[in-house]
Backbone bond lengths (Angstrom), bond angles and torsions (degrees), N, CA, C in turn:
res aa  C-N    CA-C-N  psi(-1)  N-CA   C-N-CA  omega(-1)  CA-C   N-CA-C  phi
1 X - - - 1.451 - - 1.519 109.73 -
2 X 1.315 113.76 150.52 1.458 119.64 179.00 1.528 110.33 -101.90
3 X 1.305 115.03 154.89 1.458 119.70 173.31 1.524 108.56 -81.29
4 X 1.302 115.53 165.98 1.462 120.91 178.08 1.526 110.46 -60.83
5 X 1.306 117.15 -38.94 1.463 120.83 179.59 1.528 111.10 -65.00
6 X 1.323 116.75 -41.14 1.466 120.88 179.93 1.525 112.02 -66.68
7 X 1.325 116.68 -27.75 1.464 120.92 -174.42 1.527 113.44 -102.24
8 X 1.303 118.04 5.51 1.469 121.14 -176.63 1.522 113.83 -48.85
9 X 1.312 117.86 -39.58 1.468 121.11 -175.71 1.521 113.73 -80.36
10 X 1.334 117.90 -17.08 1.465 119.54 -178.32 1.523 113.37 -112.74
11 X 1.310 118.60 -27.42 1.462 121.57 -177.35 1.520 109.63 -64.64
12 X 1.325 116.23 124.68 1.461 121.41 -177.59 1.526 111.20 -104.70
13 X 1.326 114.63 55.85 1.461 122.51 174.79 1.525 106.06 -135.03
14 X 1.309 117.13 129.01 1.464 120.05 -178.12 1.528 110.57 -68.36
15 X 1.320 116.44 154.34 1.466 120.69 177.60 1.520 110.24 -61.37
16 X 1.320 116.94 -35.84 1.468 121.06 177.78 1.527 110.58 -60.37
17 X 1.327 117.78 -44.77 1.462 120.98 179.18 1.526 111.32 -70.19
18 X 1.331 117.78 -37.02 1.471 120.45 176.25 1.527 109.45 -59.63
19 X 1.328 117.11 -46.46 1.464 121.25 179.34 1.524 111.01 -61.25
20 X 1.333 117.35 -43.46 1.466 122.06 179.20 1.526 110.53 -60.65
21 X 1.325 117.15 -45.19 1.462 122.33 -179.15 1.526 110.50 -63.47
22 X 1.320 117.36 -49.38 1.465 120.98 -178.52 1.526 110.53 -62.24
23 X 1.318 117.46 -47.80 1.464 121.19 -179.01 1.527 111.62 -61.50
24 X 1.328 117.32 -40.94 1.459 120.67 178.96 1.512 112.49 -64.53
25 X 1.314 117.01 -44.04 1.463 120.58 179.77 1.527 110.25 -67.73
26 X 1.327 117.77 -38.97 1.468 120.54 178.01 1.524 111.73 -64.87
27 X 1.336 118.41 -35.54 1.467 120.94 177.10 1.524 111.12 -64.44
28 X 1.318 116.64 -29.68 1.463 121.08 -175.65 1.527 112.88 -85.62
29 X 1.315 118.58 -18.41 1.459 119.68 -177.27 1.508 111.48 173.88
30 X 1.315 114.83 -158.16 1.459 120.97 -176.73 1.526 110.33 -120.72
31 X 1.319 116.92 85.10 1.467 119.13 179.08 1.523 110.86 -72.33
32 X 1.316 115.96 153.04 1.458 120.78 173.38 1.520 108.87 -87.36
33 X 1.329 115.43 -44.90 1.460 121.37 -177.64 1.530 108.95 -142.81
34 X 1.328 116.68 141.95 1.461 122.45 171.02 1.524 106.27 -120.86
35 X 1.333 115.94 126.23 1.464 121.70 -172.81 1.525 109.95 -127.06
36 X 1.325 116.45 133.52 1.464 121.73 167.92 1.521 106.60 -92.09
37 X 1.328 116.36 137.38 1.462 120.62 178.19 1.524 108.12 -141.21
38 X 1.300 117.38 179.67 1.461 120.86 178.31 1.520 112.45 85.65
39 X 1.334 115.48 -161.87 1.468 120.93 -171.28 1.525 113.14 -61.82
40 X 1.322 118.44 -36.16 1.468 119.86 179.95 1.527 111.40 -69.46
41 X 1.314 117.87 -33.79 1.469 121.12 177.30 1.529 110.72 -71.67
42 X 1.330 115.94 -33.36 1.471 119.98 179.72 1.525 112.69 -81.25
43 X 1.335 117.34 -12.82 1.461 120.56 -176.72 1.510 112.71 81.48
44 X 1.340 117.13 24.93 1.464 122.23 -176.82 1.527 112.50 -117.59
45 X 1.318 117.49 20.54 1.458 120.69 -175.15 1.520 111.38 -73.87
46 X 1.326 115.02 152.16 1.459 120.73 171.00 1.526 107.55 -118.23
47 X 1.310 116.93 -174.24 1.466 120.76 -175.32 1.530 113.32 -63.78
48 X 1.329 118.06 -18.22 1.460 121.61 -178.32 1.526 113.00 -99.80
49 X 1.312 117.47 -1.28 1.462 121.08 -175.85 1.527 111.38 -70.79
50 X 1.332 114.99 138.83 1.453 120.58 176.52 1.528 109.61 -93.97
51 X 1.316 115.67 179.50 1.461 121.47 173.84 1.525 107.34 -94.70
52 X 1.306 116.92 126.87 1.461 122.32 175.49 1.518 107.12 -104.76
53 X 1.333 116.29 114.01 1.457 121.58 -175.31 1.529 109.28 -126.07
54 X 1.327 115.41 129.91 1.461 122.69 176.97 1.517 108.25 -115.32
55 X 1.318 116.24 129.46 1.459 122.73 175.58 1.523 107.36 -112.16
56 X 1.324 116.75 123.21 1.460 121.27 176.07 1.518 108.17 -100.89
57 X 1.336 115.29 131.53 1.454 122.14 -173.66 1.524 110.08 -132.92
58 X 1.323 116.71 157.19 1.464 121.32 175.18 1.524 110.93 -83.35
59 X 1.321 117.55 -10.36 1.460 121.27 -178.23 1.521 110.90 -68.81
60 X 1.346 114.44 158.89 1.463 120.88 178.59 1.522 109.58 -135.27
61 X 1.307 115.93 163.04 1.460 122.89 171.50 1.514 114.04 53.46
62 X 1.344 115.25 -131.09 1.466 121.64 -176.49 1.522 112.22 -62.07
63 X 1.334 117.31 -37.30 1.468 119.76 178.65 1.526 111.03 -62.77
64 X 1.330 116.40 -38.42 1.463 120.85 178.16 1.527 110.14 -64.19
65 X 1.327 116.57 -43.04 1.465 121.36 178.97 1.531 110.71 -63.71
66 X 1.339 116.65 -42.10 1.463 120.49 178.93 1.529 111.09 -62.93
67 X 1.331 116.71 -41.34 1.472 120.28 177.91 1.524 110.01 -63.14
68 X 1.318 116.53 -41.40 1.458 121.39 179.85 1.526 110.95 -60.75
69 X 1.316 116.39 -46.53 1.467 120.57 -179.51 1.527 111.54 -66.32
70 X 1.326 116.88 -41.24 1.464 120.52 179.59 1.527 110.77 -64.57
71 X 1.316 116.86 -44.62 1.468 120.57 179.89 1.520 110.75 -65.45
72 X 1.322 116.80 -40.64 1.462 120.65 178.45 1.528 110.25 -58.83
73 X 1.323 116.73 -41.05 1.461 120.90 177.25 1.516 112.83 -64.52
74 X 1.322 116.69 -38.05 1.469 121.43 179.09 1.526 112.05 -67.56
75 X 1.322 116.90 -25.28 1.463 121.27 -176.33 1.526 113.10 -94.31
76 X 1.321 116.95 5.24 1.460 121.77 -174.06 1.522 113.42 -59.76
77 X 1.320 120.58 -30.19 1.459 122.43 -175.23 1.518 115.47 -83.00
78 X 1.329 117.93 2.06 1.462 120.95 -178.72 1.521 110.14 -65.51
79 X 1.322 116.94 136.94 1.466 121.85 -175.09 1.526 113.02 -71.94
80 X 1.300 118.93 -18.36 1.471 122.86 -179.23 1.517 110.38 -105.35
81 X 1.337 115.88 157.52 1.455 119.84 171.86 1.519 108.44 -64.34
82 X 1.319 115.62 145.90 1.453 121.16 -174.93 1.521 110.04 -132.31
83 X 1.315 116.33 127.58 1.460 122.34 170.82 1.519 105.26 -103.52
84 X 1.330 116.70 104.57 1.463 122.49 -171.55 1.520 110.25 -114.64
85 X 1.316 115.65 131.75 1.456 121.73 -176.86 1.520 109.27 -136.34
86 X 1.343 116.76 135.64 1.457 122.18 174.77 1.518 107.74 -116.93
87 X 1.337 116.01 126.60 1.460 121.74 179.06 1.521 110.14 -129.00
88 X 1.323 115.37 154.27 1.456 120.94 172.44 1.520 108.51 -70.07
89 X 1.318 117.43 132.38 1.461 121.96 -175.03 1.528 112.13 -62.32
90 X 1.324 117.86 -38.06 1.468 120.06 179.82 1.524 111.52 -68.08
91 X 1.334 116.74 -38.38 1.462 120.15 177.36 1.526 110.58 -66.83
92 X 1.326 117.20 -37.67 1.462 120.60 177.26 1.524 110.15 -63.59
93 X 1.322 116.67 -46.62 1.473 120.64 179.84 1.525 111.22 -62.54
94 X 1.333 116.78 -39.31 1.466 120.34 177.57 1.523 110.21 -64.24
95 X 1.327 117.05 -40.44 1.463 121.16 176.92 1.511 111.75 -63.07
96 X 1.304 116.11 -37.79 1.465 120.99 177.91 1.527 110.53 -64.05
97 X 1.316 116.35 -45.31 1.472 120.69 178.76 1.523 111.72 -64.47
98 X 1.333 116.34 -33.22 1.466 121.25 -178.60 1.524 112.41 -82.86
99 X 1.333 117.23 -4.89 1.459 120.19 179.23 1.509 114.38 83.81
100 X 1.351 117.44 20.89 1.457 121.11 177.16 1.529 109.59 -56.14
101 X 1.323 116.53 128.58 1.467 121.60 -173.70 1.526 112.59 -58.31
102 X 1.334 116.75 -45.32 1.466 119.85 -179.70 1.528 110.55 -61.83
103 X 1.324 117.16 -49.18 1.468 121.24 -179.06 1.525 111.07 -60.53
104 X 1.314 116.75 -41.09 1.472 120.56 179.54 1.527 111.67 -67.37
105 X 1.345 117.18 -38.04 1.468 120.56 176.87 1.530 110.82 -63.88
106 X 1.333 116.27 -43.34 1.462 120.11 178.80 1.521 109.99 -64.29
107 X 1.320 116.74 -41.71 1.466 120.53 179.27 1.529 111.26 -63.07
108 X 1.313 116.79 -39.45 1.467 121.50 -178.24 1.535 112.04 -74.16
109 X 1.333 116.94 -45.24 1.465 121.41 -170.78 1.525 114.67 -104.73
110 X 1.322 117.51 -14.16 1.456 121.08 -171.65 1.513 114.78 -67.65
111 X 1.335 113.72 154.91 1.463 122.31 176.40 1.529 107.15 -124.94
112 X 1.313 116.41 121.43 1.462 121.30 -179.83 1.527 108.95 -75.58
113 X 1.333 115.36 117.32 1.460 121.07 179.13 1.523 111.52 -91.54
114 X 1.346 115.79 -27.40 1.464 121.51 -176.62 1.517 108.58 -153.14
115 X 1.323 116.89 139.24 1.455 121.95 175.78 1.515 112.69 82.58
116 X 1.325 114.66 -168.34 1.463 121.45 178.04 1.513 109.10 -135.90
117 X 1.313 115.56 148.52 1.462 120.87 -178.58 1.509 109.39 -85.60
């Protein structure tokens, strides 16, 4: 994964929207990492591209679901379509070690907006 500084020239998300996303997710809970992935992170977005955002959390089960719903509500005012996903950080890391395609794509193309992996 790249840092926000490393991806400044390719990341197709405005600083205003990055701030809105981070602040909304922080209001909903305590994320470990917030990652942009997909076409906007790769610099390949077109006018129809949405924001793909992954939040990694230490929460599990029902608490994880509650955090996901709360964060989704906080992000409702974003001007762009948003594909938002909250996963347990340990499950994500296990998927990465196991070669899970989604986890590997995020690791390869993702941009860390908040926190550290």
